[in-house]
N, C-alpha and C positions, 0 to 999 in steps of 0.2 A: 447521766444517761437520758434523763428526762429533758435536759437542755438540748441535747443532740436531736432527740426525737421531736421536740418543739421546733427546732430550726428546720428539720427536714419537712415537717408538716407545713410550716410557713413558706418554705421555698416551693413546694409542690402546689400549694394553693395559690401563690402569686403567679405561677405559670398558667394555671387554669384561668385566672382572672384576666390575664393579658390576652389569652386566646379568645376570650368572650368578645373582645372588641375588634377582632379581625374578621372582615367580611370579604367575600369574593362574588363576583358576578360576571356573567359573560353577556356579550351583546353582539347580535349579528346584524349586518347591514347589507343592503343591496345597492349595487351601482348599475345604472342603465347606460350602456354604450350602444349608440345607434350607428347605423351605417351612414357615413358622411363622405361627400365628395366635393371637390373643388376644381373648376375648370378655368384656366386663364389663357388669353391670347395676347401675343405681343407682335406688333407689326401690322401687316395687312393693309397698308395704305398705298402700295405701289399699284399704279394703273399701267398695265403693259400697252405698248403702242404697236401698231402694225406699220412698219416703216418701209418695208420692201415686198416685192412680189413673193418671195420666198416665205415671208411671214404669213401671207394669205394661203399659200399652198400647204405649209407644214403646221401652221399655228404658232402661237407665241407662248413660251413657258416662263412662268415666274417661279423660279426656284426659291425655296424657303420663304414663300409668300407670307407665311405667318408661323410664329413659334408657339407651340402648344405646351402647356404644363398642367399635369393631372396630379392631384393629391387625393388619395382615397384610402379608406380602411377596408375595402373589399375589392375583389377583382372587377374590372370595369370594361365597358365597350363604348367607343366614340363612334358616332354616326353622323351623317350629313344628309341634308335634302334641300332642294330648292324651294324657296317660298312660293314660287309660281311656275307654271309650265313654260312661260315665255319671258324673255328679257323685256324691260320697259325702255323705250328710247327717251332720250331727254328732250327731243324736239318732235314736232309733228311730222317732219320729213323723214324721220327714221322708220325702219321696218318694225312692225308690230308682231311679226311672226317667227322671230329668231328664238328657237327652242333653248331651254336651259341646258340640253345635252351637249351644246357646243362648248361648254365649260366642264372640264374634267379635274379631279383632284386625286392626289396620292400622297402617301407618307414619303417624305424625302428619303432617298436611298432605296426605295422599292422600284419595281419595274412597271407595275400595271396601274395605269390611270383608270379611274372609275368615272364614267360620264354621269353628270348629275341628272336627277329626275325629282319629281315631287314625292317619290317613295324614299323613305329613310334607308341608307346604305351604310354599312359598317366600314369605317376607315381603318380602325385599329382596335386591338384589345390589349389589356395589360393587367398587371398584378397590383395588389395593394401596396401602398408606400407613398412616400413623398416625392418631390421633384428629383431628388438624388437617386431614387430607385431606378434601376435599368429600365428603359422604355417608357418612363413617365414624363419625359421631356423630349420633344421631337418637333420636327418641322413638317409643314405641308407644302407641296408644290401644286400650282394650278397650271393648267393648259387651256388656252382659248383657241378654238379652231372653227371660226364661222365660215371659212371658205369665201366664195364669191357671191353668196346668194342674198346678202343683206346690205342695205344702204349704209353709207358712212354716217356715224353719229356716235354719241357717247351713250352706252346702254348700262342699265342697272339691273341687278338681280340680287335679291336677299337669299342668304344661306342660313339654314338653321342647323346648328351643331347640338347634338344631344349626347350627354354623358349618362350612362345607366350602369347599374351594377349587374354582374353576371349571375 
């Protein structure tokens, strides 16, 4: 009987000894995830030509002038504005008074062109996601319509595209 009691005492005390070396702790961590956006353009190098009288009457359209890709972890807005109020002629014989509004932009597939100005104008809004997210990859069409008021030349105008979160 003493032997059984001694074995039980030893077995119980060895379990307590093993439990003394077991520790547990918890750790909490924080991860900071910031709003991030990426805007890419592909194309945009085509310069439309005015080759006929009809081109001067109706303007010239560059369909899918540029392909746009947006990656964002927040809902977004894409805006555009002209860098200056007037086009810059490449030569001194060109017109210096051709307004930026002779250039209009729209999302490919939509109906309404937006005449450019030096004020930022919304082209498109979208939801968070990558390029495969519906609406985050799209084309832009440009329409040039100077009419008959400006001298023949090659004209330049900078465009500023701005991607912001909603």
